[in-house]
C-alpha positions in Angstrom: 23.8 143.0 89.3 21.4 145.3 91.1 17.9 144.2 92.0 15.7 147.2 92.0 12.3 146.0 93.2 10.4 143.0 94.5 8.4 143.0 91.3 11.6 142.5 89.2 12.7 139.7 91.5 9.4 137.9 91.0 9.6 138.4 87.2 13.1 136.9 87.2 12.0 133.9 89.2 8.9 133.4 86.9 11.1 133.4 83.8 13.5 130.9 85.2 10.7 128.7 86.6 9.1 128.5 83.1 12.4 127.5 81.6 13.1 124.9 84.3 9.6 123.3 83.9 10.1 122.8 80.1 13.1 120.5 80.1 14.0 116.9 81.0 17.6 116.8 79.9 19.8 117.8 82.8 22.7 119.4 80.8 20.4 121.3 78.4 18.3 122.6 81.3 21.3 123.8 83.3 22.9 125.5 80.3 19.6 127.2 79.4 18.8 128.4 82.9 22.4 129.7 83.5 22.2 131.7 80.3 18.8 133.1 81.3 19.9 133.9 84.8 22.9 135.9 83.5 20.7 137.7 81.0 18.0 138.8 83.4 20.4 139.8 86.2 23.1 141.5 84.1 25.8 139.2 85.5 28.4 138.2 82.9 29.9 134.9 83.9 28.6 131.7 85.5 29.2 128.0 85.9 27.5 125.0 87.5 29.2 122.1 89.1 27.2 118.9 89.7 28.7 117.0 92.7 28.1 113.3 93.4 27.9 111.6 96.8 31.7 110.9 96.8 32.5 114.6 96.3 33.6 114.4 92.7 32.5 117.5 90.7 31.5 117.7 87.1 31.2 121.0 85.1 27.6 120.7 83.8 27.2 124.2 82.4 29.4 127.3 81.8 28.7 130.7 80.3 31.2 133.3 79.2 34.1 132.0 81.1 37.3 134.1 80.7 39.9 132.7 78.3 42.2 131.6 81.1 39.4 129.3 82.4 37.8 128.2 79.1 41.0 127.2 77.2 41.6 123.6 76.3 37.9 122.8 76.5 37.5 124.2 80.1 40.3 121.9 81.3 41.1 124.1 84.4 37.5 123.9 85.5 37.3 120.2 85.1 40.2 119.1 87.2 41.7 120.0 90.5 39.8 121.4 93.5 38.6 124.8 94.6 37.4 126.5 97.8 33.7 126.4 96.9 33.7 122.7 96.1 35.7 122.0 99.3 33.2 124.0 101.4 30.3 122.2 99.7 31.8 118.8 100.4 32.6 119.8 104.0 28.9 120.8 104.4 30.0 124.4 105.3 28.2 125.8 102.3 24.6 126.0 103.2 23.4 129.2 101.6 24.3 131.8 99.0 27.8 133.1 100.0 30.3 135.7 98.9 33.6 134.0 97.9 36.3 136.5 98.7 38.6 135.1 96.0 38.4 132.4 93.4 41.1 129.8 93.8 41.2 128.8 90.2 41.5 132.4 89.1 44.2 133.1 91.7 46.2 130.1 90.3 45.8 131.6 86.8 47.1 134.9 87.9 50.1 133.3 89.7 51.0 131.2 86.7 50.2 134.1 84.2 48.2 131.5 82.3 45.9 133.7 80.4 43.4 136.6 80.4 40.8 136.7 83.2 38.9 139.8 81.9 38.7 141.3 85.3 36.9 138.4 87.0 38.4 137.9 90.5 35.4 137.0 92.8 32.1 135.1 92.5 29.1 134.2 94.6 28.5 130.5 95.2 25.2 128.9 96.0 24.4 125.3 96.8 21.8 123.5 94.6 19.4 121.5 96.8 15.8 120.4 97.2 15.0 119.6 100.8 17.7 117.4 102.2 19.0 116.4 98.7 22.1 118.2 97.4 23.1 118.3 93.8 26.0 120.8 93.4 26.7 124.5 93.2 25.9 127.5 91.2 28.7 130.2 90.8 28.2 133.6 89.2 30.3 136.7 88.9 31.1 139.8 86.8 34.4 141.6 86.0 35.6 143.8 88.9 32.6 142.8 91.0 34.0 141.9 94.5 30.9 141.8 96.6 27.2 140.7 96.4 24.5 142.5 98.4 22.1 140.5 100.6 19.2 141.0 98.3 21.4 139.7 95.4 22.3 136.6 97.4 18.7 136.1 98.4 17.7 136.1 94.8 20.5 133.7 93.8 19.4 131.4 96.6 15.8 131.3 95.4 17.0 130.6 91.9 19.3 127.8 93.2 16.4 126.2 95.0 14.4 126.3 91.8 17.2 124.6 90.0 17.5 122.0 92.8 13.8 121.2 92.6 14.0 120.8 88.8 17.0 118.4 89.1 15.0 116.4 91.6 12.1 116.3 89.2 14.3 115.2 86.3 15.9 112.5 88.4 12.5 111.2 89.5 11.3 111.2 85.8 14.4 109.2 84.7 13.7 106.7 87.5 10.1 106.3 86.4 11.2 105.8 82.8 13.7 103.2 83.9 11.0 101.4 85.9 8.7 101.5 82.9 11.4 100.2 80.6 12.1 97.3 83.0 8.4 96.5 83.2 8.2 96.5 79.3 11.2 94.2 79.1 9.5 91.8 81.6 6.3 91.9 79.6 8.1 91.2 76.3 10.0 88.4 78.0 6.8 86.8 79.2 5.2 87.1 75.8 8.2 85.5 74.1 8.2 82.7 76.7 4.5 82.0 76.5 4.2 82.2 72.7 7.3 81.9 70.5 9.2 79.8 73.0 6.3 77.3 73.3 5.8 77.1 69.5 9.5 76.3 69.0 9.3 73.6 71.7 6.2 72.1 70.0 7.9 72.2 66.6 10.9 70.3 68.1 8.6 67.6 69.6 6.7 67.3 66.3 9.9 66.8 64.3 11.1 64.2 66.8 7.8 62.3 66.4 8.1 62.5 62.6 11.6 60.9 62.8 10.2 58.0 64.8 7.0 57.5 62.8 8.2 57.7 59.2 9.9 54.7 57.5 11.5 56.9 54.9 15.2 57.6 55.5 14.9 60.8 53.4 12.0 62.1 55.5 13.9 61.1 58.7 16.8 63.4 57.6 14.3 66.2 56.8 12.7 65.9 60.2 16.1 65.7 61.9 17.1 68.9 60.2 13.9 70.6 61.3 14.5 69.4 64.9 18.0 70.7 64.9 16.8 74.1 63.6 14.1 74.2 66.2 16.5 73.4 69.0 19.0 76.0 67.8 16.2 78.6 67.6 15.0 77.6 71.0 18.4 78.2 72.5 18.6 81.6 70.8 15.1 82.5 72.1 16.0 81.4 75.7 19.2 83.6 75.5 17.1 86.5 74.2 14.6 86.1 77.1 17.5 86.1 79.5 18.7 89.4 78.0 15.3 91.0 78.4 14.5 89.6 81.8 17.4 87.9 83.6 16.1 85.4 86.0 18.3 85.4 89.1 19.4 89.0 88.9 17.2 89.6 91.9 19.6 87.2 93.7 22.6 89.2 92.7 24.8 89.8 89.6 27.2 86.9 90.3 24.3 84.4 90.5 22.9 85.8 87.3 26.2 85.5 85.4 26.8 82.0 86.8 23.3 80.9 85.5 23.8 82.6 82.2 27.1 80.7 81.7 25.4 77.4 82.5 22.7 78.3 79.9 25.4 78.8 77.3 27.2 75.6 78.3 30.2 77.3 79.7 32.2 76.3 82.8 32.8 79.5 84.7 35.4 79.7 87.5 34.3 82.6 89.8 36.4 84.5 92.4 34.9 87.2 94.5 36.8 89.8 96.5 34.9 92.2 98.8 31.2 92.7 99.3 28.6 95.4 99.0 25.6 96.6 97.2 26.1 98.0 93.7 24.2 101.0 92.3 21.4 99.8 90.0 22.9 101.4 86.9 26.3 99.8 87.6 24.8 96.4 88.2 22.7 96.7 85.0 25.8 97.7 83.0 27.9 94.9 84.4 25.2 92.4 83.7 24.9 93.5 80.0 28.7 93.5 79.6 29.0 90.1 81.2 26.4 88.7 78.9 28.2 90.0 75.9 31.6 88.7 77.1 30.3 85.2 77.9 28.4 85.2 74.6 31.6 86.0 72.7 33.3 83.2 74.6 30.6 80.8 73.5 30.6 81.9 69.8 34.3 82.7 69.1 36.7 81.5 71.7 36.5 77.8 70.8 36.5 76.8 74.4 34.0 76.2 77.2 36.2 77.3 80.0 36.1 80.9 81.4 36.9 82.7 84.6 35.2 85.7 86.4 37.0 87.9 88.9 34.7 90.3 90.7 36.2 92.8 93.1 34.2 95.4 95.0 35.7 98.3 97.0 34.5 101.5 98.7 35.2 103.5 95.5 34.2 101.2 92.7 34.0 97.7 91.2 36.3 95.7 88.9 35.1 92.8 86.8 37.4 90.7 84.7 36.2 87.9 82.4 38.8 85.7 80.8 38.7 82.7 78.6 41.3 80.2 77.6 40.4 80.1 74.0 41.9 80.8 70.6 42.3 84.6 71.1 42.8 87.1 68.2 45.0 89.9 67.1 44.2 93.1 69.0 46.1 96.4 69.5 44.6 98.9 72.1 45.7 101.9 70.0 43.5 100.8 67.1 39.7 101.3 66.9 37.5 98.4 68.1 35.7 96.9 65.1 33.4 94.4 66.8 30.0 95.9 67.6 29.7 93.8 70.8 33.1 95.0 72.1 32.1 98.6 71.2 28.9 98.2 73.2 30.8 97.0 76.2 33.2 99.9 76.0 30.4 102.4 75.5 28.4 101.0 78.5 31.6 101.2 80.7 32.6 104.7 79.7 29.0 106.0 80.1 29.5 105.4 83.8 32.9 107.0 83.8 34.6 103.6 83.9 37.6 102.1 82.0 37.5 99.3 79.5 40.5 97.2 78.6 40.7 94.3 76.2 43.7 91.9 76.1 44.0 89.2 73.5 46.4 87.5 71.2 46.2 84.3 69.1 46.6 81.2 71.2 46.4 83.0 74.5 42.7 83.6 75.0 40.9 86.9 75.6 40.5 89.0 78.8 38.0 91.8 79.4 38.7 94.2 82.2 36.0 96.6 83.4 36.5 99.2 86.2 33.6 101.4 87.2 33.8 104.0 90.0 30.9 105.0 92.3 
């Protein structure tokens, strides 16, 4: 890469800014801007690590990695550590920097694990916006062992643009989540104020009909209507809970306890540790807990269940177990139940692990572990 004039630098920054302003999907934006950056600068290889608050890194974008680094679906880039990530986590990486050697490439050369296409060095730049940090941008080219100051300055400007875009995307997602919660609350209020009240009125009317009519046949008809209204009322209340869980503002455990009471379940609760959960984790555990308790009510043929909730510095574990009839299940086979699939999807979307243990006569146990 050789930047020849201030005009060219401005042109590059303008092209990248236009690309960053268009997208709202983090992975698509990072992949697109990385490809654009390499094209306009003449660099050949690049990759972006997003790094969370605990120091774990995730390969969010990569372009033209040499075979030794890209084989097995970029496995070497997705595991282990490297000097640039270590310096970032130690807060020693504060600006665009020349990395003398790449640890991952050095390991490849030692192991003779594949072709590196002449890539030995790269520049690394932190992605940030103000005091917020998001990860690092790495770029390089075959046989390029040093970056000039003007090159590093340009990379730093691009990295700041990327960091600002990531902050914008995060804020947009939070706004969307807030809007979704508001819409759920509105729908829950509407259901409570309209459909729920109509079903309650229908139940009272059927009850009055039973008491007023002398006909035994009509009494049976009104009784059937009352039973249907009560069943629909129970389903409506459960639906309202799913849309707008009363008590979640008082904590997840309180909400699950109240939901179990609503379903007529006796829930034995054990809590280990304490701490505030990230909102996404709490929402996922709430939905998973609802599904698990609902399954207990519908399928387990028991009203007894237990909840173990264990919070630690690096994550949370939730175990819901019933003492019901159980069923045949082998972990190596695909999950057929839509509810169980949804629990697994919610867990794995947060990089968690989902385990189901069940066999006839021995009840069912759901184990959820989510790191943070």
